DORO-607827 format. One line per field, with one value per residue (C-alpha): residue number from 1; residue in three letters; x, y, z. Coordinates in pm, 1 decimal. Example, Ala and Ser with C-alpha at 12.3 -4.5 7.8 and 13.67 -1.06 7.14 Angstrom:
<sites>
num: c(1	2)
residu: c(ALA	SER)
px: c(1230.0	1367.0)
py: c(-450.0	-106.0)
pz: c(780.0	714.0)
</sites>
This chain:
<sites>
num: c(1	2	3	4	5	6	7	8	9	10	11	12	13	14	15	16	17	18	19	20	21	22	23	24	25	26	27	28	29	30	31	32	33	34	35	36	37	38	39	40	41	42	43	44	45	46	47	48	49	50	51	52	53	54	55	56	57	58	59	60	61	62	63	64	65	66	67	68	69	70	71	72	73	74	75	76	77	78	79	80	81	82	83	84	85	86	87	88	89	90	91	92	93	94	95	96	97	98	99	100	101	102	103	104	105	106	107	108	109	110	111	112	113	114	115	116	117	118	119	120	121	122	123	124	125	126	127	128	129	130	131	132	133	134	135	136	137	138	139	140	141	142	143	144	145	146	147	148	149	150	151	152	153	154	155	156	157	158	159	160	161	162	163	164	165	166	167	168	169	170	171	172	173	174	175	176	177	178	179	180	181	182	183	184	185	186	187	188	189	190	191	192	193	194	195	196	197	198	199	200	201	202	203	204	205	206	207	208	209	210	211	212	213	214	215	216	217	218	219	220	221	222	223	224	225	226	227	228	229	230	231	232	233	234	235	236	237	238	239	240	241	242	243	244	245	246	247	248	249	250	251	252	253	254	255	256	257	258	259	260	261	262	263	264	265	266	267	268	269	270	271	272	273	274	275	276	277	278	279	280	281	282	283	284	285	286	287	288	289	290	291	292	293	294	295	296	297	298	299	300	301	302	303	304	305	306	307	308	309	310	311	312	313	314	315	316	317	318	319	320	321	322	323	324	325	326	327	328	329	330	331	332	333	334	335	336	337	338	339	340	341	342	343	344	345	346	347	348	349	350	351	352	353	354	355	356	357	358	359	360	361	362	363	364	365	366	367	368	369	370	371	372	373	374	375	376	377	378	379	380	381	382	383	384	385	386	387	388	389	390	391	392	393	394	395	396	397	398	399	400	401	402	403	404	405	406	407	408	409	410	411	412	413	414	415	416	417	418	419	420	421	422	423	424	425	426	427	428	429	430	431	432	433	434	435	436	437	438	439	440	441	442	443	444	445	446	447	448	449	450	451	452	453	454	455	456	457	458	459	460	461	462	463	464	465	466	467	468	469	470	471	472	473	474	475	476	477	478	479	480	481	482	483	484	485	486	487	488	489	490	491	492	493	494	495	496	497	498	499	500	501	502	503	504)
residu: c(MET	SER	PRO	LYS	PHE	THR	SER	ALA	LEU	SER	SER	LEU	ARG	ASN	HIS	VAL	PHE	LEU	ALA	VAL	VAL	PRO	ALA	LEU	LEU	LEU	PRO	VAL	PRO	ALA	GLY	ALA	LYS	VAL	PRO	MET	GLU	GLU	ALA	PRO	ALA	ILE	MET	ALA	VAL	ASP	LYS	ILE	GLU	ARG	GLN	ARG	LEU	GLU	ALA	LEU	SER	SER	PHE	ILE	ASP	ARG	MET	VAL	ALA	ASP	GLN	LEU	LYS	ASN	SER	GLU	VAL	ALA	GLY	ALA	VAL	VAL	THR	VAL	VAL	HIS	ASP	GLY	GLN	THR	VAL	SER	ASN	LYS	GLY	TYR	GLY	PHE	LYS	ASN	ILE	GLU	ALA	GLN	THR	PRO	VAL	ASP	PRO	ASN	ALA	THR	LEU	PHE	HIS	PRO	GLY	SER	VAL	SER	LYS	LEU	PHE	THR	TRP	VAL	ALA	LEU	MET	GLN	GLN	ILE	GLU	ALA	GLY	THR	VAL	ASP	LEU	ASP	ALA	ASP	VAL	ASN	SER	TYR	ILE	ASP	PHE	GLU	ILE	PRO	ARG	ASN	GLY	PHE	ALA	PRO	ILE	LYS	VAL	ARG	ASP	LEU	PHE	SER	HIS	ARG	PRO	GLY	MET	SER	ASP	ILE	SER	ASP	PHE	ILE	VAL	TYR	ASP	ALA	ASP	GLN	LEU	MET	PRO	TYR	SER	GLU	TRP	MET	LYS	ALA	ARG	VAL	PRO	ARG	ARG	VAL	TRP	ALA	PRO	GLY	VAL	GLU	THR	ALA	TYR	SER	ASN	PHE	GLY	ALA	MET	LEU	ALA	GLY	TYR	ILE	VAL	GLU	ARG	VAL	SER	GLY	GLU	PRO	PHE	ASP	GLU	TYR	THR	ALA	ASN	HIS	ILE	PHE	LYS	PRO	LEU	GLY	MET	THR	ALA	THR	THR	PHE	SER	GLU	PRO	LEU	THR	GLY	ALA	MET	GLU	GLU	ASN	MET	ALA	THR	GLY	TYR	LYS	VAL	GLU	ASP	GLY	GLN	PHE	VAL	ALA	LYS	GLY	PRO	GLU	TYR	LEU	GLY	LEU	VAL	MET	PRO	ALA	GLY	SER	SER	VAL	SER	THR	GLY	ARG	ASP	MET	ALA	ARG	PHE	MET	LEU	ALA	MET	LEU	ASN	GLY	GLY	ALA	LEU	ASP	GLY	LYS	ARG	ILE	LEU	LYS	PRO	GLU	SER	VAL	ARG	LEU	LEU	ALA	SER	ASP	SER	ALA	ALA	ASN	ALA	PRO	ARG	LEU	GLU	GLY	MET	ALA	HIS	GLY	PHE	LEU	VAL	GLU	ARG	GLU	ALA	ASN	PRO	ARG	LEU	VAL	GLY	HIS	ALA	GLY	ASN	THR	VAL	ASP	PHE	HIS	SER	ASP	LEU	VAL	ILE	ALA	PRO	GLU	LEU	GLY	PHE	GLY	TYR	TYR	ILE	SER	MET	SER	GLY	GLY	GLU	GLY	SER	SER	GLU	ALA	ARG	THR	VAL	LEU	THR	LYS	ALA	ILE	THR	GLY	TYR	MET	PHE	PRO	GLN	LYS	PRO	THR	ALA	ARG	TRP	SER	GLY	ALA	THR	GLU	THR	ALA	PRO	MET	GLY	ARG	TYR	ARG	SER	ASN	ARG	ARG	ASP	TYR	GLY	LYS	VAL	PRO	ASN	THR	ASP	TYR	ASP	ILE	MET	VAL	THR	ALA	LYS	GLY	PRO	ASP	SER	LEU	GLU	ILE	LEU	VAL	GLU	GLY	GLU	LYS	ALA	ILE	TRP	GLU	ARG	ILE	GLY	PRO	HIS	LEU	TYR	GLU	LYS	VAL	THR	GLY	VAL	PRO	ASP	GLY	GLY	PRO	TYR	GLU	ARG	ALA	GLU	PHE	TYR	GLN	THR	ASP	ARG	GLY	ALA	ARG	LEU	SER	PHE	SER	PHE	GLU	PRO	TYR	THR	ALA	TYR	HIS	PHE	ILE	GLY	ALA	GLU)
px: c(1604.5	2139.0	2141.5	2496.8	2368.0	2691.0	2804.8	3110.9	3125.2	3094.1	3327.1	3612.1	3543.5	3607.4	3937.9	4040.1	3917.1	4137.0	4445.7	4418.1	4284.9	4530.0	4456.5	4363.4	4053.8	3902.3	3596.6	3257.0	2965.8	2654.6	2477.0	2717.7	2816.4	3142.0	3230.4	3328.7	3680.1	3593.3	3215.0	3131.1	3161.6	2816.0	2688.0	2434.9	2104.6	1800.5	1566.9	1505.4	1686.6	1405.8	1573.7	1710.3	1343.4	1193.5	1418.2	1432.9	1147.2	1326.0	1654.2	1442.6	1304.6	1650.6	1789.5	1478.1	1480.0	1818.7	1767.1	1463.8	1714.8	2007.4	1913.7	1651.0	1386.6	1040.5	831.0	868.2	698.1	878.7	695.4	816.8	655.0	721.9	599.9	252.2	201.4	276.6	560.0	582.7	419.0	514.1	487.6	760.6	772.2	508.3	292.5	250.5	489.5	307.9	-27.4	175.1	-5.7	203.1	238.2	-31.7	128.3	-225.9	-349.6	-64.4	11.9	358.5	513.2	716.2	843.3	992.7	899.7	559.3	723.5	675.3	300.1	369.6	571.8	310.6	45.9	246.5	304.3	-71.6	-95.1	164.8	-25.4	-335.9	-172.9	-233.6	157.3	461.7	770.8	964.9	729.3	846.0	673.4	570.1	307.5	132.8	144.3	-45.5	276.1	627.7	953.9	1195.8	1457.3	1726.9	1936.1	1866.3	1689.4	1352.2	1274.4	1142.3	894.7	1174.2	1413.1	1157.4	1196.1	1562.1	1599.5	1772.7	1589.2	1898.4	1750.9	1822.3	1670.0	1423.9	1406.4	1177.0	882.5	806.0	551.6	414.2	116.7	-173.6	-259.0	61.6	-52.9	-176.1	-243.0	129.2	56.4	49.2	354.7	536.1	436.0	566.3	924.0	1056.4	1391.4	1690.1	1806.6	2177.6	2266.5	2095.4	1825.7	1959.8	2319.5	2345.3	2138.6	2059.9	1778.8	1464.1	1185.4	1047.0	1077.0	855.6	593.9	590.0	527.0	212.9	111.3	121.6	-105.4	-340.2	-371.9	-429.8	-655.5	-871.5	-839.5	-671.1	-369.7	-476.6	-799.6	-639.7	-397.1	-696.0	-904.0	-668.5	-373.5	-486.5	-881.0	-788.7	-511.8	-724.4	-477.2	-761.0	-528.2	-307.4	-361.8	-177.9	-433.5	-349.4	-439.7	-548.2	-897.0	-1103.0	-954.8	-657.8	-553.9	-598.9	-403.3	-97.4	219.6	376.3	693.7	962.2	1274.1	1532.0	1627.6	1863.8	1803.5	1429.6	1169.7	978.7	662.4	629.9	331.4	241.5	447.3	299.9	431.7	140.2	346.3	515.4	246.8	360.6	697.1	629.2	321.4	175.9	80.0	56.7	60.4	267.0	-37.8	-93.2	257.9	276.3	-32.5	172.6	495.4	288.5	148.5	440.3	584.4	303.4	329.9	78.2	-172.5	-328.9	-642.5	-755.1	-710.3	-475.4	-299.2	-16.8	52.3	331.5	580.5	494.4	618.6	903.6	1012.4	984.8	1236.0	1467.5	1764.1	1758.1	2085.2	2366.4	2608.7	2923.3	3022.3	3062.7	2806.2	2450.4	2227.9	1860.5	1569.0	1269.7	1189.5	1312.6	1672.5	1870.9	1988.9	2182.8	2246.6	2231.3	2217.9	1938.1	1865.0	1718.6	1534.1	1319.8	1314.5	1422.6	1240.4	1326.5	1092.6	1234.0	1036.4	1003.7	1246.7	1160.5	1277.2	1136.5	1309.1	1201.4	1377.8	1152.6	1292.3	1248.2	908.5	1070.0	1044.4	1012.1	921.7	1059.2	926.4	1058.8	986.5	1200.3	1512.4	1800.1	1959.7	1629.6	1734.5	2077.8	1894.3	1683.0	1965.9	2135.7	1821.7	1807.2	2144.9	2131.5	1806.5	1971.8	2293.3	2110.0	1885.6	2158.3	2503.1	2814.1	3183.8	3423.2	3570.1	3938.5	4162.7	4346.0	4684.6	4789.0	4913.2	4912.8	4589.1	4530.7	4197.2	4196.0	4215.0	4036.5	3695.4	3376.5	3033.7	2702.9	2513.2	2192.7	2110.5	1912.5	2143.3	1961.5	2121.6	2487.2	2641.1	2674.8	3017.8	2974.3	2816.7	3107.8	3317.2	3689.8	3913.7	4269.8	4511.5	4626.6	4881.8	4877.3	4579.8	4367.5	4175.5	4027.2	3694.7	3542.2	3161.7	3027.1	3332.4	3305.2	3607.5	3622.3	3889.4	3809.2	4042.0	4107.3	3927.8	3997.1	4118.9	3926.6	3721.1	3716.0	3512.6	3444.0	3670.3	3407.8	3366.2	3090.7	3143.5	3072.3	2716.9	2733.7	2664.9	2949.8	2966.5	3178.0	3285.1	3408.3	3599.0	3542.6	3565.5	3319.8	3333.6	3213.5	3489.5	3580.7	3310.6	3258.8	2981.8	2882.6	2677.0	2434.8	2366.7	2264.5	2049.2	2342.6	2714.6	2992.7	3166.0	3514.4	3592.4	3924.2	4255.9	4280.7)
py: c(-544.8	-1522.8	-1905.7	-2017.8	-2301.7	-2375.5	-2746.2	-2952.6	-3004.5	-2641.7	-2549.7	-2806.0	-2642.4	-2294.8	-2400.8	-2518.7	-2178.9	-2013.0	-2204.5	-2111.7	-1751.5	-1481.7	-1155.2	-930.8	-708.0	-898.8	-779.3	-987.3	-1005.1	-815.7	-1001.2	-1316.3	-1492.8	-1692.8	-1938.8	-1761.9	-1857.3	-1868.3	-1857.9	-1723.6	-2023.0	-2120.9	-2458.3	-2611.6	-2543.7	-2742.7	-2680.2	-2407.5	-2483.0	-2530.2	-2393.8	-2084.8	-2011.7	-2055.6	-1804.5	-1575.5	-1334.8	-1284.9	-1209.2	-942.6	-794.2	-705.4	-569.2	-343.3	-239.0	-108.0	64.9	238.4	380.0	449.9	456.0	722.7	472.1	608.9	300.1	-50.8	-355.5	-704.3	-987.1	-1346.3	-1622.2	-1995.0	-2306.1	-2148.8	-1976.4	-1616.2	-1707.9	-1350.5	-1020.2	-721.8	-373.3	-164.4	182.7	434.8	497.9	865.3	970.2	1274.8	1066.4	793.1	550.2	240.1	53.3	-211.9	-461.7	-548.2	-190.1	37.3	134.7	203.4	301.5	-0.6	220.2	25.1	-280.7	-179.8	-280.1	-648.8	-601.1	-421.6	-718.9	-968.1	-736.9	-761.8	-1121.0	-1187.6	-1018.5	-1224.7	-1536.1	-1388.7	-1371.2	-984.1	-908.4	-1052.0	-1077.7	-987.5	-724.6	-346.1	-156.7	91.5	-152.5	-141.4	232.7	553.6	758.0	675.8	582.8	729.6	521.4	742.4	508.1	208.6	-101.9	-114.3	-156.2	-488.9	-585.6	-829.1	-544.4	-379.8	-676.6	-669.6	-307.1	-296.2	-48.6	181.5	473.2	775.4	731.2	1016.4	1211.4	1468.9	1240.2	1285.6	1557.4	1669.3	1871.6	1646.2	1924.1	1852.2	1499.1	1413.4	1093.6	927.6	860.2	1219.4	1286.4	1002.8	1120.3	1441.9	1350.6	1035.4	1004.8	1006.8	711.7	645.6	294.6	20.5	-201.7	-510.2	-410.6	-311.5	-318.9	46.2	61.8	204.2	378.5	474.8	107.1	10.4	306.4	168.9	-197.4	-49.1	147.5	-139.8	-337.8	-43.4	-17.9	-374.9	-454.5	-131.1	-63.9	203.9	54.9	112.3	-52.1	-346.2	-421.3	-399.0	-634.8	-887.2	-910.5	-724.2	-831.7	-1208.4	-1241.0	-1070.2	-802.5	-577.2	-254.5	-225.0	22.0	234.3	515.5	833.7	1046.1	800.9	861.9	754.9	464.1	428.3	771.4	740.2	434.1	569.2	619.9	946.0	1045.1	1202.4	1388.2	1447.2	1792.3	1862.4	1495.1	1493.4	1346.3	1612.8	1513.7	1567.0	1587.7	1295.0	1243.1	1128.7	905.3	883.2	1070.2	728.9	527.1	183.0	217.5	298.4	453.7	161.9	146.0	-172.8	-344.5	-616.6	-845.8	-789.8	-823.6	-1149.4	-1256.9	-1151.0	-1357.8	-1641.1	-1647.8	-1616.5	-1899.9	-2108.7	-2090.2	-1785.3	-1896.1	-1838.8	-1970.6	-2124.2	-1788.3	-1791.6	-1474.7	-1658.8	-1974.3	-2149.1	-2139.1	-1744.7	-1726.8	-1948.8	-1680.1	-1392.8	-1530.2	-1672.6	-1456.1	-1243.5	-1080.7	-956.0	-683.8	-833.0	-1178.7	-1332.6	-1145.6	-1157.8	-1006.7	-937.7	-1184.8	-1070.4	-756.7	-926.4	-847.4	-1160.9	-1123.8	-1460.0	-1715.5	-2027.8	-2187.4	-2085.0	-1874.4	-1526.5	-1277.1	-969.5	-593.8	-318.8	29.5	373.5	677.9	987.9	876.1	516.4	231.0	-123.6	-466.9	-786.1	-1112.3	-1463.5	-1824.5	-1959.8	-2326.2	-2311.6	-2138.9	-1871.3	-1488.8	-1183.4	-804.4	-490.0	-137.2	160.5	519.4	766.6	1006.2	938.3	680.9	450.2	378.7	221.9	47.4	-129.4	-247.9	-363.5	-557.1	-721.0	-850.3	-951.4	-1167.5	-1326.0	-1383.6	-1523.1	-1762.9	-1852.9	-1831.4	-1804.4	-1734.1	-1490.8	-1618.9	-1728.2	-1446.7	-1511.3	-1372.4	-1397.3	-1224.2	-827.0	-645.4	-435.7	-316.9	74.8	256.3	615.7	748.3	543.4	683.2	507.3	437.1	451.0	867.2	1128.0	1187.9	1513.6	1665.7	1742.7	1469.5	1507.0	1390.9	1353.2	1010.5	908.8	622.8	668.7	317.5	313.8	25.9	-49.1	-301.4	-587.1	-766.2	-485.4	-168.3	139.4	229.4	590.7	610.0	928.6	1030.6	682.0	441.1	90.0	-185.6	-461.2	-759.9	-1000.6	-1318.3	-1402.4	-1211.6	-869.4	-995.4	-857.1	-886.7	-608.5	-630.9	-600.2	-679.9	-907.9	-1264.8	-1581.0	-1538.8	-1238.3	-1157.7	-1046.3	-804.1	-846.5	-603.9	-702.3	-510.6	-603.7	-478.0	-426.7	-309.9	55.0	42.8	-64.1	-130.7	-176.6	-372.0	-455.5	-777.1	-580.3	-356.8	-584.9	-324.3	-85.2	-57.3	206.1	320.9	417.5	823.0	844.2	804.1	1049.1)
pz: c(376.9	-216.1	-107.1	-86.8	166.4	359.1	368.0	427.1	66.3	-26.1	242.0	64.0	-251.8	-93.5	24.2	-307.2	-460.0	-224.4	-298.7	-677.0	-695.2	-630.9	-433.8	-764.4	-756.3	-1037.8	-1252.5	-1138.6	-1380.9	-1237.7	-972.7	-990.4	-690.0	-607.5	-337.9	-2.0	100.5	471.7	587.7	942.1	1190.0	1206.3	1316.3	1077.5	1219.3	1157.3	1444.4	1698.8	2030.6	2265.7	2570.3	2388.7	2257.1	2606.3	2751.5	2451.0	2589.6	2938.5	2737.9	2523.4	2840.3	2978.3	2658.9	2606.3	2976.3	2936.8	2618.6	2780.3	3020.3	2795.2	2451.7	2405.5	2357.7	2447.0	2338.3	2175.0	2078.6	2016.0	1850.4	1820.4	1630.5	1591.0	1476.9	1388.7	1712.0	1862.4	2136.1	2263.6	2211.0	2422.9	2449.4	2651.2	2755.1	2659.1	2382.9	2506.6	2788.0	2900.9	2961.0	3089.2	2837.5	2812.2	2460.4	2419.2	2144.1	2055.2	2021.6	1992.1	1632.1	1517.2	1184.3	1051.0	760.2	473.6	641.9	458.4	140.2	225.8	203.8	-137.1	-292.1	-148.2	-339.0	-670.1	-642.7	-610.5	-945.4	-1075.6	-972.1	-1137.4	-1473.9	-1478.5	-1427.7	-1591.0	-1423.6	-1751.4	-1888.1	-1932.7	-1617.4	-1867.4	-2005.4	-1691.9	-1604.5	-1726.4	-1746.3	-1920.9	-1747.0	-1991.5	-2177.1	-2201.9	-2396.0	-2150.1	-2175.3	-2021.7	-1672.0	-1610.4	-1316.0	-1192.7	-1151.9	-899.2	-645.3	-684.1	-629.7	-963.1	-1192.2	-1234.6	-1112.1	-866.5	-537.1	-426.0	-84.8	102.7	105.0	483.5	569.1	885.0	771.7	629.6	391.5	228.5	112.7	-214.0	-387.6	-396.5	-776.7	-877.8	-650.1	-834.3	-1182.2	-1127.1	-947.4	-1202.8	-1090.2	-1360.4	-1492.1	-1385.8	-1521.0	-1696.8	-1506.2	-1368.0	-1326.8	-951.6	-641.0	-497.0	-300.0	-462.4	-273.0	-623.3	-736.5	-470.5	-551.0	-910.4	-767.1	-558.3	-864.7	-1101.4	-869.2	-821.4	-1234.0	-1269.6	-997.1	-1052.8	-669.2	-486.5	-311.8	29.4	-46.0	-242.7	51.8	298.2	79.1	-4.2	266.4	584.6	623.8	501.1	769.1	1038.8	1073.7	1190.8	1284.0	970.1	711.3	463.2	472.5	581.9	779.4	1077.0	1201.1	1505.3	1725.4	1494.0	1536.6	1894.9	1904.3	1725.6	1925.6	1966.1	1791.7	2024.4	1977.2	2285.6	2360.6	2675.1	2764.1	2764.1	2531.3	2347.4	2176.1	1801.0	1579.8	1359.8	1046.2	710.3	444.4	203.6	-63.6	-107.9	13.6	-127.9	-1.7	357.1	502.6	685.0	1063.4	1260.6	1573.9	1704.9	1685.8	1324.8	1245.9	1414.2	1199.7	872.0	980.0	1059.9	717.0	525.1	735.6	634.0	268.2	234.5	466.9	803.3	962.2	648.0	430.3	160.7	35.3	-170.9	-322.4	-137.1	-433.8	-461.8	-106.0	-178.8	-467.3	-250.7	-10.8	-283.8	-430.2	-705.7	-719.9	-515.3	-560.8	-389.4	-485.5	-150.0	55.7	141.7	-136.7	-238.1	-225.8	-407.1	-215.8	89.2	189.1	287.8	640.3	676.4	370.9	560.8	908.0	911.6	605.2	742.2	530.5	612.1	610.5	824.7	826.6	922.0	952.1	1134.2	1453.1	1443.3	1369.3	1300.7	1171.9	1072.3	1029.4	975.0	927.6	681.8	709.5	1091.0	1119.8	1344.7	1302.5	1497.3	1457.9	1625.7	1632.1	1849.7	1893.4	2043.9	1970.7	1736.8	1968.2	1922.6	1573.7	1673.2	1977.5	1717.6	1524.0	1837.8	1952.8	1611.7	1607.1	1962.8	1902.3	1580.4	1765.8	2067.3	1890.4	1596.1	1759.6	1558.4	1621.9	1465.8	1127.2	1126.0	1018.2	673.8	541.2	198.5	-108.6	-88.1	-150.0	-428.5	-343.0	-373.8	-31.2	-11.7	-32.9	-142.4	-191.9	-153.0	-502.0	-288.9	-316.6	-485.4	-773.3	-864.1	-542.0	-456.9	-283.3	105.1	162.2	527.5	438.2	231.8	386.7	405.5	413.1	520.8	544.0	887.2	806.7	560.6	697.8	832.8	767.2	927.0	815.3	898.2	860.7	978.5	1225.3	1363.3	1327.2	1304.4	1246.6	1015.8	967.0	676.6	651.9	250.1	-47.7	-16.9	214.0	586.0	931.2	1151.8	1497.8	1783.3	2136.1	2104.4	2244.3	2052.1	1911.9	1690.9	1404.5	1270.7	1013.1	667.5	405.5	56.4	-182.6	-573.1	-928.4	-1193.0	-1556.5	-1405.7	-1144.0	-807.9	-523.2	-140.6	-5.9	351.7	461.4	656.7	336.6	76.2	-77.1	-168.8	-296.5	-239.1	-540.6	-511.3	-564.0	-525.1	-326.8	-31.1)
</sites>
């Protein structure tokens, strides 16, 4: 899941900056932002275009109909809100293929995966409002076990919001047998990941950090985390079918969408997946209707139908910048990911389990948002991503950035490895990225066997070559130097950085 709000004035400043800075890979302080030489060609947006909004539902219908046929999507829900209202809330495909039970957007439950973390950040923000938690306090002051120092500074609460605790990520937390579940706090205490660099230095997506956030809420409130979120978020907002609790029972169990895999071209039903071992990081289930209510509350300063879950200033903080890895790309808000920095500013969060793939995006200044969740085979993950980009490009179109030629690049070519991984395991080199120069102003980037060409739009800044017509969004990549080595980041992954491993 970094406001550089683009304006004519900042654009002029950026061109001046371009003229005086040579194309060297210079060190950048942690979290620093510098002007972007060439921003994507986006028209200023100060309102939703009514005609596009009215046609959006039909646009989504056509997209998802094609994905049901061609992209291993078994079922989906897509919900759109604007100006305090639910504009569209539709189910597609089947909750259960064998029973031919269609998806009901008001009742069918999907796992939003890491979109669940948005509830966790809201819960933590509630405790900050209450004065029981301090953004700059050591997390150890709120928990009943210790995060070792290991020579590093204490991890602050604000480091959790920005995914900057400086810790290894965790793995192996999805199970398929309810008997394997245990209280997430017990699982967490037994698996404190190693600290790999100082907190606040670099963003590396942290499921453990989100678990810590939830546990802090549990400790200071005196309520189990699933009960706390039910009492202080879901019930006040009328989110009657949303819960973190596992396993599901009664009507909720009956309404849960079936997970599928694809074998020999056919959907094969799977048993339920459980994420309760990392509860605050991703175990919630919800409906399209309920997610609409959550978006409406966040777009209305933290209140809905007279019930308030956050103060307006707290909502603004959650959607505002915390830090970014790359100097000229999107970064982290506070818990939310920055999807687009301006015209309009878009924040949200994606989520993937094995069986479900989701995304939530809101434009706070325009009162607009949408939520997607899909089930199906492996192809449904990419289908979710394609639909997310399509909706953004349809509602807020842009054009490719003008290409740029300048001084010879000095960014290192070769192998890059994600900083988001379990450092307790041998790195899987299949996930490394290979970067090769393809002329003075273009690169080939190889990711998991798939090649793409990226063309230069500024010093050490590239845009992916795509067949997408005007509309976008267009993905950007930036090379930069830190005091710990060369890095590569992508606009669509503000939560991670790729470390240079070596030339090959």
